[in-house]
N, C-alpha and C positions, 0 to 999 in steps of 0.2 A: 601632528603630521610631520613625516620625515621626507626629506628630499635627497636623492642620490642619482646615480646613473646606472643603466644596464646597457652594455655594448654601445656606449655613446649616446643613448637616448635618455633625456631627463626623466626621472621616475619619482612618483609620489606614493607614500605608503601611510595608511592609517590602520591601526590595530582594531579589528572588529570581530564580532561573533558571527556565526552562521557560515554558509559556504563561502569559499574564496571567490571574490569578485575582482574583475580587472578590466581595463579598457586601454586601447591604444588609439590616440587621437592625432590626426594630421591637420595642419593648418591649410586646408583647401576645401572650398565649398562652392555653392551656386554663384556667389558674388564674383568668383574668379573665372568663371566659364564664359567666353564669348558666346553670343547666341547661336552661331553656327555649330558650336561644340557643346551646347547646353545638354546636360545629361551624362557627360563623359565621366565625371566622378562617380556617378551612380552605376554606370557600366563597369568601371574599374572595381568598385566595391563588390558587385555580384560575381564578377569573374574571379576575383581574388579568393572568394569563399567557396568556389565551385568544388575544389578538391576535398573539402570537408565532408561532403555528402550529408547523409542524415546523422544528426548528432543527438546523443542521449542526454545532453545537458544543455542549459540555456545558452544561447549565443545569438547575437544579432548585430546589425550595423546600420548606421543612418548617415545621410548626407544632409546637412542643414546649410544655412546661409554662409557660414565661414569655416566649418570644420567637417571632416569625415571621421566617424567614430566607430571603431570595432570594439565590441564589449562582450563579455562572457561571465559565467559563474559556474562553479562545480568543484571538483576535487583539484588538488594541486597538479596531479598528473594530467587531468583534462585541460586545465588552463595552459599548462606548458605546451601540450600538443596543439592546442588551438592556435597559439601565437607562432609556433614553429611552422605549421602549415600555412598560416596567413602570410608570413614573410616569404615563404617559398612561392606562394601564389602570386604575390606582388612582383617578385623578381622574374618569375616565369609564368606570365599570364596565359591561360588557356584560350587564346584568341580564336581558336577553331570553334568555340562555343558562342561566338559573338552574335550570330544570327538568332540562336535560341534565346539568349539573354535579352537581346533587343526586343523580342516579342513578349517576353515575360514583363519587361518594364513598361511596354506600351499597354499591356493588359492592366498592370498595376495602376498606371496613370488614368486609364479609363474609369476605374472604380474609385479613384481618390478625389474627394471634394477639395476645392481650393480654400475653403474657410471664408468666413465673413470679411476678413481683412485682407484677402488675397490680392486685391488691386491697389491697396494703399501704397506699397513700395513703388509701384510703377508711377503713380501720380506724384509721389514726392521726389523720386530720384531719376525718373526716366528709364530708358532701356539700357542701363549701364550700372556697374557696381552693385550697390545694395538694391537697386530696382529690378535686377535680373530674376529675383526669386518669384516675381509675379508671372513670369512667362513659362510656357510649357517647355519640356525638354526636346526642343526641335532637333537637336543634333542626333537623336536616336535614329533618325531616318537615314543618316549617311556616314556616321562616324566609322572609320575603318580600324582595323587591328593596329596599324601603325600609329593612328591618332591616339588610341588608348595607351599603347606602350610608351609613347612620348610623354603623355600626360603623367603616367605613373612614374616614369624615370625622373621627371622634373619635380614632382610634388610628394611622392610617397617615399621619403628618405628619413634617415635617423636624425638629421638636423632640422627636420620639419615635423617632428613628432614628440609627443609626451605620453608616457605610460603612467597609469594610476592603478594601485592595488589596494584592496581592503580585505582584511582577513587576519588569520593568526600570524602569518609570516609570509614573506616573499619567497617563493620556491627557489632553492639554490640553483636549480638547473634551468631556470627560465632564461631563454635566449631570444634576442631580437636581431636577427641577421638581416640588416637593412643597409643599402648603399649610402654613401655620404651625399650631401646635397647642400641646400641653403634654405633658410627660413623664409617662407613666402610672406611678403608684407600685405597688409590689408589695402584694398583699393581706397583711393581718396573719395570722400563723399561728394556727390553731385547734387544738383537741385533742378527740378523741372517747374518750380514754383517761383514766379516773380515776387509774390507777396504772400505773407502769412499773418494771421490765421486765414486759412482758405477752406473752401468746401467744393465738393463735386457731387453729382447725382449718379446713382447706380441702381440696378434692378435687385434691391435687397429689401428685407422686411425688418430691418433694424438700423440702429445708428452706431457707427464705428468711428472712433477717433484715434489717431496716433500723433505723438509729438516726440521731440528729441530734447533731452536735457543732459546736463553733466552727470556722468556715472558716479554714484556715491550713495551714502546712507540717506541723505536728505531726499534724493530722488526716490529711493525705495519707500520711504515713509510717506512721501506725497502720493505715490501710486496707491498705497493702502488707504490713505485718507480720501482720495478720489473715489475709490470703490465704495467705501462706507457712505459717502455723501450721495452717490448715485443710487445706491441700494435704498437708502432712507427716503430719498425724494421720489424716485420713480416706482418703487415697489411698495414700501410700507405706507407712505403718505398718499400718493396719488393713484396707486394701483395701475399705472400705465404699463409697467414692465414686469415680466416674471424674472428674467435674468438681467442683472446689472453688475458688471465686474470690470476689473482693471488688471493689467499685467505689466510687469517690469522686466526688461531683458537688456543686458549689456550689448552694445554694438561692437565692442572690442577695441575701439579707438579712443577711449576716454569719454565717450558719450553713450547714452542709453536710450532705448525706445520705450515709451509708455503707451500701451494700447488699451482703450476702454470701449466697452460694448454694452448696449442696452437693446433688448428686443421690444416689439410692440405690434399690436394688431394694425391692419392697414388703416382702419378708420381713426386710429390714434397716433399716426405717424407725426403729424404736425405738432401735437401736444408733446410727444416724446422728444422731438428735436428741440423744441423750446425749453422743456424741462432739463434736458441734458446740458444744453449750452448755458442756461442760467445757473445751474449747479456748478459747472466748471468755472464760469466767470466769477461766481461768488467766492470761490476759494482763491482765485488769482487777485481779486480786487479788494476783498474785505479782510484778508488775513487769515491766519490759522488759529483755530481755537485750541487753547492749551490742554483742555480736558480731552478733546479728540486726539491730539497728538500723543498724549500720555497713554491713551488706550491702545493705539497701534504700536507705540514704542514697547509697551509691556508685552504685547503679543509677540513681537519680534524677539525680545530678550528671552522669552520663555522657549522659543524654538531653539535657541542656542544650547539649552540644557538637555535637549533630547539626546539619548545615547547614540543615535544614528546620525547626528548632525554633521560630524566631521567626515564620515564616510559619504554622506549624501552630497556634500559639496565638492567632492573630488573631481567630477567632470568639469564643473565650473572653474575650479582652480587650474586644471589642465588647460582649459581654453584661455585663461588669463596669462599663463606662462607662454602659450603659443603666440599671443598677441602683444606681449610685452607689458601687460597691465599689472598693477600691484597685487600682491597676494597677502592680505592681512591675516594675522592669526585670529583665533577665536576671541582672545582677550582684546585684541585691537578692534575687532568688529563690535564687541560689547561696549568698549569705551566710546566708539563712534556713535553708537545708538544712544548712549546716555548723555553725550555732550551736545548733540544736535539741538538747536533751538527752533522755536516757532518762526523766528525771523529767517533762519536758514531755509526752512521748508517753504516759507512764503516766497523767498527769492526764486526757488525752483518752480513754484506754482506760477509765478509771473512769467518766467521763461517758457514754461510748458504751454501756457495760453498763447503767448506770442508766436510759438512755432507750430501750433496745432493745424492738423489737416483733418477735416470732417467729411465722412461719407454719409450722405442722406438718401433716402428712397426717392425714386422718381415721383413727380407729382407734388412734392412737398415744397412750398415756397420757402426759400432760404435767404432771400435778399434783405430780411429785416434782422438777422441774427448778429450782424456786425462782422461777418466773415467775407473775404473776397472770393469771387468765383475763380476756381482753378482754370487755366487756359485750356480750351477745347479746340482751338483753331490755331493756324500759323499766322505769322505777321504778314507774309506776302506769298504770292504764287511764283513759280518759276516762269521764265519767258521761253516759250517753245511752241511746238506744234499742238494745235487744239483739236480735240475729238469730242463731239457732242454725245450725250447719253442717248441710247436707242429709245428710251422711254419718253423722251421729250420733256423731261421734268426740269430742264434748265441746268443740270449738272454738266460740267465739262472736265474732261481729262486732259491735262497738259503734260507733254513729254518733252524734256529738254536734255541737253548733253550733260547737265550737272544735277538733274533731279526730276521728280515727278510731283504734280499737284492735282487736286480735284477741287473745283470751285463750284459755287451755286449761284443762283440768280442774285442773291444779296451781295455777292462779292467776297463772301467768306471763303477761306482757302485752307486746305490741309496739304502740307508740303513736307516732303522728305528729300533733302539734298544728299547726293551720293557720298559726299565727304563727311556727312553727319548721319550716316545710315548704320544701324546696328546689325541688321540682317535683311536679306531679301528671301522670302519664301516663294518657291517656284513650283507650279504643278505641271504635269505633262500636257494638260489641255491648253497651256499658254498663259494661264493666270499667274499673277504675282501679287504679293503683299510686301510692302516696304515698311520696315519698322525703324522709325527715327530715334536717335539717341534721346530726344526730348519726350519720347512716349507717343508722338503722333504716328498714326498709321495711315497709309495710302494704299488702296486696293486697285489693281489694274485687272479688270475682268473683260476679256474680249467679247463676251456675250452681252455686256452691259454698255460698252462704249464702241463707237465706230472707229476703233483704232486699227490701223493697217499693219500688214506684216512687216513693213519697213521699220516702223517704230518699235514693234515687238523685238525685232532683231537688234535694234539699237540698244535696247535694255541689256541684252546679252553682252554687248560691246562696252557699254559705258559704266556698268556697275563694277566697282573694284573687286578684284579677285579675292576669293576667300569669304565673301559675304553671302553668297547664294547657298540656300539650303534646298535640296531637292525633296519635295514632299511626295507622299504616295498618291497614286492615281485616285481621282474622285469618281464616285458613281454619278450617273446622270442627274439624279435628284439632289445631289450636293452642289451642282453647278448652278449658280443663280441665273435667272432669266429676266429680261426686262419686263416690267409690268406695263401692259398697254394702258394708255391714258384713259381709254374707255372703261377699263376695269377699275381704275383708280376712282372713277366717278360713280361707281355703283351705289354708294350710300346716297349721293345727290339724286340719282335717277329714281331711287326708291321713294325718296321724299317727294320728288316731282310727280310721280305716279299717284301717290296717296293724296296729294292736293288736287291734281288736275282731274282725276277721274270723277270725284263728286261734283266738281264745278261743271264738267261737261254734262253730267246728268241733270244738274240744275238748269243749265242753259237749254238743254233739249226739252225739258219739261215746260220751261217758259215759252219756247218756240211753238210747241204743240198747243199749249193753252191759248196763246195769242192767235195762232192760225185758226183754231176752232171758233174763236170769238170774233174774228175779223169780218167786217161787212164792207161792201164797196163804198158806202157813204162815209167810212172812217177817214178817208182822205189820203193824201200823199205821205204824210208823216208816219202813219201806221204801216204803209207799205215799206218805207225805208227802214223802219225799226225791225220789221220781219226779215228784211234782206240782211241787215247787220247781224241779227241773231242767227240766221241760217249760215252765214260765213263763219261766225265765231264757233258755232257747234261743229261745223265741218273741220276747221283748223284744230280745235281741241280734240275731236275724235281721232283725227289722223295721228296727232302727237301721242295720245294715250295708247293707241294701237301699236305704234312703233316702240314706245318705251316698254309696254307690256310684252311685245314679241321679243325684245332684247332680253328682258329678265327671264322669260321662259327658256330662251336659247341657252343662257348661262346658268340656269337652275338656281335663280336667286329668290324664289318665293319662300 
């Protein structure tokens, strides 16, 4: 691999067969975008490529957590033209296309799944830095042309870029006409977890875990060992899972994220969680088997001999250069793999277990696995004006000058203080959702709480400027309505009807039987018994009639 510069942009070159491949990577991604501007890099990427039109060679671009990457393959002339037009597009963005591109991206988002691990960053980091990748691109609803231009001017510069090329040679006429700038630093990692290892529940059908370890060969080998162990235990031996895998990715700041996943049928969720955690814990507590380590080490060493290895790692090396991480040669990678010991990997395994965050399906008891529940409520509510829920369910909305809270009968609170607010989403119908930096969310729905216009106006005044995101108008069926208390009791009333109706029939039968058998000489006790049965039948009949009429009215048969 050779390193040099083109027009002030650091460049990497690897000689390779096949069509010329090249990529231009910038150190800006989702972790850098404040929530009110979420999606601005994606908008810039699409606008910059607009002038390319339909291309007869492969070309694409992606925005991930920390980088924006434009890449292509084709003839030398096609690659040169691609980057020339790209640089022109970045310098002179066609912002007149902003409305069209915005709709394209909203359509793309509607058809894109979040993945089984989509919420893990939010729970680990909160609504800031590395946690921002869990959120939708809210900024697409309001980002202006000036916003995109400012973002591109700041981040899409030659000092914040690295070029990589794989092919027979670097075209002599390849130019990168980019303005000067500065290298964007990575955000400092944050934490929304008071303690780890931790867990939380989610509406999923599998088990997902991520953890943070020092970036290096030992971590890569541990991820491979964890995948082997999970596959052996959950698929081959117990037959609980079909897929059991693990992934390793550098965070860019000297740390790396290991993500592991195992699927399971609903009736086997509990067994899957226990098997997953037991397997993970065994690696961390019992040590690393030398034979297993040698197996994953051999596989990793074999990959270095692949003729495409050097070319395939070019994007990763470019990312390392952009984040200031070491760029080892192939020989150095090989030596690192050969020299790592079982003790080195066990150290990583211990740290991985200590930092783990586990996502488990709803309904699975997780209080026995030795993990701490991740926080789902706030420490305290704000002191302010109280507004009861229209449903009468005991929830209360509290609006204060410094924040908002929602409390329930138990005293638990969800609180977002304006000084620690990542964004406020506001709809034309008056609703707002406040997203706290710690990941807590508070919804203010005028249809659900008896909140007055005065406090709704106060939110406009007290929320810091720049945090509000104007959301598109909602259709009537998207606006939540209070659930009447009577409707919430439908299951109870169904049970009451099913029990009371046969009892009423039984009492009526007893009343008729005793009345037919009654004689004047039976005495006063028999008369009182008949009177009691008559009253009981009357009361039960009225109740059964009312409950039955209620259920007919609401179509609950």
